[in-house]
DRENTIMI-533331 format. One record per residue (C-alpha): x, y, z; residue number from 1. Coordinates in Angstrom, 2 decimals. Example, Ala and Ser with C-alpha at 12.3 -4.5 7.8 and 13.67 -1.06 7.14 Angstrom:
% residues 2
+---------+---------+---------+-----+
|      px |      py |      pz |   k |
+---------+---------+---------+-----+
|   12.30 |   -4.50 |    7.80 |   1 |
|   13.67 |   -1.06 |    7.14 |   2 |
+---------+---------+---------+-----+
This chain:
% residues 300
+---------+---------+---------+-----+
|      px |      py |      pz |   k |
+---------+---------+---------+-----+
|  197.52 |   10.99 |   27.39 |   1 |
|  200.46 |   11.45 |   25.43 |   2 |
|  202.14 |   13.95 |   27.62 |   3 |
|  202.30 |   11.11 |   30.81 |   4 |
|  201.85 |    7.84 |   29.05 |   5 |
|  204.08 |    8.27 |   26.33 |   6 |
|  207.01 |    9.23 |   27.16 |   7 |
|  209.26 |    9.17 |   24.35 |   8 |
|  206.78 |   11.67 |   22.19 |   9 |
|  207.01 |   13.79 |   25.91 |  10 |
|  210.73 |   13.36 |   25.25 |  11 |
|  210.80 |   14.76 |   22.04 |  12 |
|  208.76 |   17.43 |   22.49 |  13 |
|  211.25 |   19.05 |   25.37 |  14 |
|  214.62 |   18.07 |   23.47 |  15 |
|  212.86 |   20.17 |   20.53 |  16 |
|  211.64 |   23.15 |   22.66 |  17 |
|  215.38 |   23.19 |   24.28 |  18 |
|  217.01 |   23.28 |   20.61 |  19 |
|  215.03 |   26.39 |   19.79 |  20 |
|  215.81 |   27.82 |   23.15 |  21 |
|  219.47 |   27.39 |   22.42 |  22 |
|  218.97 |   28.54 |   19.00 |  23 |
|  217.17 |   31.73 |   19.82 |  24 |
|  219.91 |   32.55 |   22.60 |  25 |
|  221.95 |   32.63 |   19.70 |  26 |
|  220.12 |   34.39 |   17.60 |  27 |
|  218.44 |   37.27 |   19.49 |  28 |
|  220.97 |   39.73 |   20.08 |  29 |
|  222.41 |   40.23 |   23.71 |  30 |
|  221.60 |   42.97 |   25.68 |  31 |
|  223.64 |   46.14 |   25.61 |  32 |
|  224.18 |   49.79 |   24.10 |  33 |
|  221.40 |   52.42 |   24.56 |  34 |
|  218.58 |   49.60 |   23.33 |  35 |
|  219.63 |   47.06 |   26.12 |  36 |
|  216.35 |   47.09 |   27.45 |  37 |
|  214.78 |   46.12 |   24.16 |  38 |
|  217.03 |   43.24 |   23.72 |  39 |
|  216.54 |   42.01 |   27.86 |  40 |
|  212.61 |   42.13 |   26.21 |  41 |
|  212.80 |   40.04 |   23.64 |  42 |
|  214.90 |   37.35 |   24.95 |  43 |
|  212.30 |   37.66 |   28.38 |  44 |
|  210.02 |   36.88 |   26.06 |  45 |
|  211.44 |   34.22 |   23.15 |  46 |
|  213.42 |   31.88 |   26.08 |  47 |
|  210.54 |   31.83 |   28.83 |  48 |
|  209.66 |   27.59 |   28.99 |  49 |
|  206.89 |   27.03 |   26.43 |  50 |
|  205.81 |   23.92 |   24.51 |  51 |
|  207.30 |   24.91 |   21.39 |  52 |
|  204.29 |   23.24 |   19.42 |  53 |
|  205.08 |   25.34 |   16.00 |  54 |
|  208.74 |   24.70 |   16.00 |  55 |
|  208.11 |   21.07 |   16.75 |  56 |
|  205.92 |   20.46 |   13.98 |  57 |
|  208.29 |   22.32 |   11.51 |  58 |
|  210.99 |   19.93 |   12.54 |  59 |
|  208.99 |   16.83 |   12.87 |  60 |
|  207.33 |   17.09 |    9.35 |  61 |
|  210.32 |   18.35 |    7.57 |  62 |
|  212.20 |   14.99 |    9.23 |  63 |
|  209.49 |   13.05 |    7.46 |  64 |
|  211.17 |   14.10 |    3.73 |  65 |
|  214.89 |   14.25 |    5.30 |  66 |
|  214.73 |   17.72 |    4.81 |  67 |
|  218.26 |   19.51 |    6.26 |  68 |
|  218.36 |   19.84 |    9.83 |  69 |
|  219.83 |   23.00 |    9.81 |  70 |
|  217.08 |   24.82 |    8.17 |  71 |
|  214.34 |   23.00 |    9.77 |  72 |
|  215.90 |   24.65 |   12.57 |  73 |
|  216.22 |   27.96 |   11.88 |  74 |
|  212.84 |   28.16 |    9.98 |  75 |
|  211.45 |   26.94 |   13.27 |  76 |
|  213.34 |   29.42 |   15.24 |  77 |
|  211.52 |   32.44 |   13.23 |  78 |
|  208.27 |   31.31 |   13.25 |  79 |
|  208.80 |   30.82 |   16.75 |  80 |
|  210.06 |   34.66 |   16.79 |  81 |
|  206.78 |   35.24 |   14.94 |  82 |
|  204.50 |   33.30 |   17.57 |  83 |
|  206.50 |   35.21 |   20.63 |  84 |
|  205.90 |   38.40 |   19.12 |  85 |
|  202.25 |   37.60 |   18.88 |  86 |
|  201.70 |   36.59 |   22.60 |  87 |
|  203.52 |   39.70 |   23.47 |  88 |
|  201.19 |   42.00 |   21.47 |  89 |
|  197.87 |   40.03 |   22.37 |  90 |
|  198.98 |   40.55 |   26.26 |  91 |
|  199.43 |   44.36 |   26.12 |  92 |
|  196.36 |   46.19 |   27.63 |  93 |
|  194.94 |   47.16 |   24.53 |  94 |
|  194.28 |   43.87 |   23.89 |  95 |
|  193.99 |   40.82 |   26.18 |  96 |
|  195.77 |   42.76 |   29.42 |  97 |
|  197.29 |   39.61 |   30.58 |  98 |
|  199.62 |   39.81 |   33.47 |  99 |
|  201.36 |   36.48 |   33.00 | 100 |
|  202.92 |   34.19 |   30.46 | 101 |
|  204.54 |   31.11 |   30.85 | 102 |
|  204.70 |   31.30 |   33.94 | 103 |
|  206.32 |   34.77 |   34.48 | 104 |
|  205.27 |   38.25 |   33.66 | 105 |
|  204.23 |   39.25 |   30.40 | 106 |
|  206.39 |   41.62 |   29.40 | 107 |
|  205.05 |   44.55 |   29.24 | 108 |
|  204.61 |   43.94 |   33.08 | 109 |
|  208.22 |   43.46 |   33.60 | 110 |
|  209.36 |   46.37 |   31.72 | 111 |
|  206.29 |   48.45 |   29.95 | 112 |
|  203.97 |   48.75 |   27.15 | 113 |
|  206.24 |   51.01 |   24.76 | 114 |
|  209.22 |   48.44 |   25.17 | 115 |
|  206.85 |   45.69 |   24.40 | 116 |
|  205.40 |   46.98 |   21.88 | 117 |
|  208.72 |   47.58 |   20.44 | 118 |
|  210.12 |   43.92 |   21.26 | 119 |
|  207.30 |   42.40 |   19.47 | 120 |
|  207.71 |   44.42 |   16.41 | 121 |
|  211.57 |   43.17 |   17.05 | 122 |
|  211.13 |   39.59 |   16.90 | 123 |
|  208.62 |   39.96 |   13.91 | 124 |
|  211.09 |   41.56 |   11.76 | 125 |
|  214.24 |   39.55 |   13.07 | 126 |
|  212.09 |   36.25 |   11.90 | 127 |
|  211.93 |   37.54 |    8.17 | 128 |
|  215.82 |   37.98 |    8.54 | 129 |
|  216.59 |   34.17 |    9.75 | 130 |
|  214.50 |   33.27 |    7.02 | 131 |
|  216.18 |   35.74 |    4.14 | 132 |
|  219.22 |   34.61 |    5.02 | 133 |
|  221.22 |   31.77 |    3.16 | 134 |
|  222.45 |   29.66 |    6.29 | 135 |
|  218.47 |   29.02 |    6.08 | 136 |
|  219.03 |   27.60 |    3.44 | 137 |
|  221.00 |   27.30 |   -0.25 | 138 |
|  218.03 |   27.50 |   -2.41 | 139 |
|  216.66 |   31.19 |   -2.75 | 140 |
|  213.32 |   29.76 |   -4.25 | 141 |
|  212.97 |   27.50 |   -0.86 | 142 |
|  213.25 |   30.64 |    1.26 | 143 |
|  211.47 |   33.26 |   -0.97 | 144 |
|  208.47 |   30.66 |   -0.31 | 145 |
|  209.18 |   30.57 |    3.20 | 146 |
|  209.27 |   34.25 |    3.29 | 147 |
|  205.53 |   34.24 |    1.59 | 148 |
|  203.68 |   32.03 |    3.71 | 149 |
|  205.44 |   33.39 |    6.53 | 150 |
|  203.66 |   37.03 |    5.63 | 151 |
|  200.44 |   35.53 |    4.21 | 152 |
|  200.07 |   33.61 |    7.60 | 153 |
|  201.01 |   35.81 |   10.36 | 154 |
|  199.40 |   39.02 |    8.12 | 155 |
|  196.12 |   40.34 |    7.65 | 156 |
|  194.61 |   37.19 |    6.12 | 157 |
|  196.29 |   34.61 |    8.82 | 158 |
|  196.80 |   35.54 |   12.54 | 159 |
|  196.69 |   39.25 |   12.71 | 160 |
|  193.37 |   39.27 |   10.61 | 161 |
|  192.24 |   36.85 |   13.37 | 162 |
|  193.09 |   38.99 |   16.22 | 163 |
|  191.05 |   41.89 |   14.43 | 164 |
|  188.34 |   39.58 |   14.75 | 165 |
|  188.87 |   38.96 |   18.18 | 166 |
|  188.98 |   42.55 |   19.21 | 167 |
|  185.58 |   43.31 |   17.47 | 168 |
|  183.52 |   41.21 |   19.23 | 169 |
|  181.41 |   44.25 |   20.98 | 170 |
|  180.61 |   45.17 |   17.31 | 171 |
|  179.59 |   41.98 |   15.68 | 172 |
|  178.71 |   39.47 |   18.66 | 173 |
|  180.22 |   35.92 |   18.18 | 174 |
|  178.65 |   32.89 |   16.48 | 175 |
|  180.02 |   29.69 |   15.93 | 176 |
|  181.09 |   30.49 |   12.29 | 177 |
|  182.63 |   33.79 |   13.75 | 178 |
|  184.31 |   31.97 |   16.21 | 179 |
|  185.57 |   29.10 |   14.00 | 180 |
|  187.23 |   31.43 |   11.28 | 181 |
|  188.40 |   34.02 |   13.87 | 182 |
|  190.62 |   31.08 |   15.46 | 183 |
|  191.61 |   29.25 |   11.95 | 184 |
|  192.97 |   32.61 |   11.20 | 185 |
|  194.53 |   33.47 |   15.04 | 186 |
|  195.63 |   30.24 |   15.85 | 187 |
|  195.35 |   27.96 |   12.91 | 188 |
|  197.28 |   29.81 |   10.23 | 189 |
|  200.26 |   29.39 |   12.45 | 190 |
|  199.95 |   25.94 |   13.12 | 191 |
|  199.51 |   25.17 |    9.40 | 192 |
|  202.73 |   27.21 |    8.28 | 193 |
|  204.94 |   25.07 |   11.05 | 194 |
|  203.39 |   22.00 |    8.89 | 195 |
|  203.84 |   23.08 |    5.46 | 196 |
|  207.42 |   24.71 |    5.99 | 197 |
|  208.53 |   21.20 |    6.83 | 198 |
|  207.06 |   19.75 |    3.68 | 199 |
|  208.60 |   23.46 |    1.44 | 200 |
|  211.98 |   22.72 |    3.08 | 201 |
|  211.88 |   18.68 |    2.80 | 202 |
|  210.14 |   19.02 |   -1.28 | 203 |
|  206.94 |   17.42 |   -0.22 | 204 |
|  204.54 |   16.35 |   -3.22 | 205 |
|  201.49 |   18.00 |   -3.95 | 206 |
|  199.53 |   15.25 |   -2.58 | 207 |
|  201.54 |   15.25 |    0.39 | 208 |
|  201.04 |   18.72 |    0.89 | 209 |
|  197.47 |   18.58 |    0.35 | 210 |
|  197.42 |   15.61 |    3.20 | 211 |
|  199.81 |   18.24 |    5.38 | 212 |
|  197.18 |   21.22 |    4.92 | 213 |
|  194.30 |   19.33 |    5.95 | 214 |
|  196.18 |   17.51 |    9.34 | 215 |
|  196.89 |   21.18 |   10.31 | 216 |
|  193.44 |   22.46 |    9.31 | 217 |
|  191.82 |   20.55 |   11.83 | 218 |
|  194.79 |   19.97 |   14.03 | 219 |
|  194.98 |   23.50 |   14.41 | 220 |
|  191.01 |   24.33 |   15.22 | 221 |
|  191.31 |   20.65 |   17.65 | 222 |
|  194.23 |   22.80 |   19.54 | 223 |
|  192.36 |   26.01 |   20.16 | 224 |
|  189.07 |   24.40 |   21.39 | 225 |
|  191.18 |   22.32 |   23.53 | 226 |
|  192.90 |   25.65 |   24.65 | 227 |
|  189.34 |   26.74 |   25.70 | 228 |
|  188.50 |   24.10 |   27.65 | 229 |
|  192.09 |   24.55 |   29.20 | 230 |
|  190.71 |   27.95 |   30.04 | 231 |
|  187.37 |   27.08 |   31.26 | 232 |
|  188.49 |   23.58 |   33.60 | 233 |
|  192.26 |   23.92 |   33.54 | 234 |
|  194.41 |   24.78 |   36.37 | 235 |
|  196.64 |   28.06 |   36.43 | 236 |
|  199.39 |   27.03 |   38.54 | 237 |
|  199.46 |   24.01 |   35.57 | 238 |
|  198.88 |   26.03 |   32.45 | 239 |
|  201.43 |   29.21 |   33.46 | 240 |
|  198.70 |   31.91 |   32.99 | 241 |
|  195.28 |   33.59 |   33.84 | 242 |
|  192.20 |   31.33 |   33.46 | 243 |
|  188.14 |   31.95 |   33.05 | 244 |
|  189.67 |   35.09 |   31.51 | 245 |
|  186.64 |   35.00 |   28.63 | 246 |
|  184.09 |   33.88 |   31.02 | 247 |
|  184.95 |   37.03 |   33.09 | 248 |
|  185.10 |   39.25 |   30.09 | 249 |
|  181.82 |   38.13 |   28.85 | 250 |
|  183.36 |   36.68 |   25.78 | 251 |
|  182.41 |   33.91 |   23.66 | 252 |
|  184.49 |   31.24 |   22.85 | 253 |
|  184.14 |   27.05 |   21.57 | 254 |
|  183.06 |   26.70 |   25.38 | 255 |
|  180.77 |   29.55 |   26.07 | 256 |
|  179.24 |   28.63 |   22.91 | 257 |
|  179.24 |   24.41 |   22.99 | 258 |
|  179.33 |   23.88 |   26.43 | 259 |
|  181.70 |   21.88 |   28.01 | 260 |
|  180.67 |   18.30 |   26.72 | 261 |
|  180.20 |   19.29 |   23.00 | 262 |
|  183.32 |   21.09 |   23.16 | 263 |
|  185.62 |   17.78 |   24.31 | 264 |
|  183.41 |   16.05 |   21.63 | 265 |
|  184.11 |   18.40 |   18.62 | 266 |
|  187.96 |   18.11 |   19.51 | 267 |
|  187.86 |   14.01 |   19.43 | 268 |
|  186.08 |   14.22 |   16.22 | 269 |
|  188.65 |   17.10 |   14.84 | 270 |
|  191.52 |   14.46 |   16.26 | 271 |
|  190.29 |   11.81 |   14.80 | 272 |
|  190.27 |   13.89 |   11.19 | 273 |
|  193.65 |   15.40 |   11.15 | 274 |
|  195.11 |   11.33 |   12.08 | 275 |
|  193.06 |   10.52 |    8.51 | 276 |
|  195.19 |   13.01 |    6.64 | 277 |
|  198.13 |   11.02 |    7.63 | 278 |
|  197.63 |    7.75 |    6.38 | 279 |
|  199.22 |    8.68 |    3.40 | 280 |
|  202.70 |    8.65 |    5.00 | 281 |
|  202.35 |    5.55 |    7.25 | 282 |
|  204.96 |    4.78 |    9.89 | 283 |
|  206.70 |    8.00 |    8.94 | 284 |
|  203.83 |    9.83 |   10.17 | 285 |
|  204.04 |    8.27 |   14.02 | 286 |
|  205.15 |   11.52 |   15.60 | 287 |
|  202.87 |   13.59 |   14.11 | 288 |
|  200.05 |   10.89 |   15.12 | 289 |
|  201.47 |   11.32 |   18.76 | 290 |
|  200.84 |   14.81 |   19.01 | 291 |
|  197.26 |   14.74 |   18.00 | 292 |
|  196.99 |   12.48 |   21.39 | 293 |
|  198.86 |   15.55 |   23.22 | 294 |
|  196.50 |   17.67 |   21.70 | 295 |
|  193.74 |   16.05 |   22.50 | 296 |
|  194.64 |   15.56 |   26.45 | 297 |
|  196.41 |   18.41 |   27.44 | 298 |
|  196.65 |   19.68 |   30.41 | 299 |
|  198.59 |   22.81 |   30.36 | 300 |
+---------+---------+---------+-----+
């Protein structure tokens, strides 16, 4: 297992997560003034313990092309702001109505619903401010491409569109094709962006960008099926959030539609395909190859 049997990978994952936390601590305004609760709520979400897998992919993909470290770190922090905003809103009573996230109360429980909505809004807009800054990259064309692609992947044709499909189950019962499309948008779009951003900053060639796209495409779906398996079979103390929520709500997902064994087989197939896409990079992609095993074997 990557998280138990590969200490070097696990150490690298932890190191990047810590660096992102430090960066976010510096980028999110301190809690002061009449709006202090807003900043506290933003920090409550963004600075909580998490694997930071999306920032990990930005940094490690960019490193394959010797991209500037500061540019990668800032792009990764911006992406994590978007991810945290999505988690805050996803946990709201009007969405999934969850009480815990990353081992602590969700933002609407720690503060209130209105503050949670505003904290998510503020993290989203902060992400675009970070990417628009010259500190992220001196080339305005690079900054514009990062902004354009993040807007695509996080908006109506990406993550938010996937969340909308998720909310429409009562009106349109889910089959496997619908579930797959939903998760490619809701989860896979930001994972795709994380890999794409590293390539944009690093100046990847067209062939390399296509390989990265294929890798992210399969990895994102494998990650979501793995998440559904964790929800069905995991331990709440390890995962840090309530489990069995889909089953209790009668919601369809990959496990409820395929069963545990077929879902596990689907993850293994997608993981193998994701690795094949990386062949073009040879040894440069070793850390990304190890990350596939991490997704395959994750327990939290």
